[in-house]
C-alpha positions as CSV (number, residue, x, y, z in Angstrom):
1,X,25.3,20.6,-26.2
2,X,21.8,19.1,-26.1
3,X,19.0,20.9,-28.0
4,X,16.3,19.6,-25.7
5,X,16.1,19.0,-22.0
6,X,15.0,15.7,-20.7
7,X,11.2,15.6,-20.3
8,X,10.5,15.4,-16.6
9,X,6.9,14.9,-15.8
10,X,5.2,18.0,-14.5
11,X,3.1,18.0,-11.4
12,X,2.0,20.0,-8.5
13,X,3.0,19.5,-4.8
14,X,0.1,17.9,-3.1
15,X,-0.8,15.7,-6.0
16,X,-0.1,12.0,-5.4
17,X,0.4,9.3,-7.9
18,X,1.0,5.5,-7.8
19,X,3.8,4.3,-10.2
20,X,2.9,0.8,-11.5
21,X,6.4,0.3,-12.8
22,X,8.2,0.9,-9.5
23,X,5.2,0.0,-7.3
24,X,5.5,3.1,-5.2
25,X,3.7,6.3,-4.3
26,X,5.1,9.5,-5.5
27,X,4.4,13.2,-5.1
28,X,4.8,15.3,-8.1
29,X,4.8,13.0,-10.3
30,X,8.2,11.5,-10.9
31,X,7.4,8.9,-13.6
32,X,5.9,9.2,-17.0
33,X,2.1,9.1,-17.3
34,X,2.1,5.7,-19.0
35,X,3.5,4.2,-15.8
36,X,1.3,5.8,-13.2
37,X,-2.3,6.3,-11.8
38,X,-3.5,9.5,-10.4
39,X,-3.5,12.2,-9.4
40,X,-5.0,11.4,-6.0
41,X,-5.8,14.1,-3.4
42,X,-4.0,12.3,-0.6
43,X,-1.0,9.9,-0.2
44,X,-3.4,7.4,1.4
45,X,-5.6,7.2,-1.6
46,X,-2.6,6.7,-3.9
47,X,-1.3,3.9,-1.6
48,X,-4.6,2.0,-2.2
49,X,-4.7,2.6,-6.0
50,X,-4.2,-1.0,-6.9
51,X,-6.9,-2.1,-4.6
52,X,-9.3,0.3,-6.2
53,X,-8.2,-1.0,-9.7
54,X,-9.0,-4.5,-8.6
55,X,-12.4,-3.5,-7.3
56,X,-13.3,-1.7,-10.5
57,X,-12.2,-4.7,-12.6
58,X,-14.4,-7.0,-10.6
59,X,-17.3,-4.6,-11.0
60,X,-16.8,-4.4,-14.8
61,X,-16.4,-8.2,-15.0
62,X,-19.7,-8.6,-13.2
63,X,-21.5,-6.3,-15.7
64,X,-20.5,-8.6,-18.6
């Protein structure tokens, strides 16, 4: 008998995340925090998470 239950990430319905490990959008979340971006208010925003990351990286690089 296990003393501890497996740690399932806690989240709320309506919160959207982008999993960088599986390269997919998830509601909930499903994956650990180290593997995801979010939460986002809509599925569409989560779907474009990597684009937003690229834009921010370009902005930060331009500041240096």
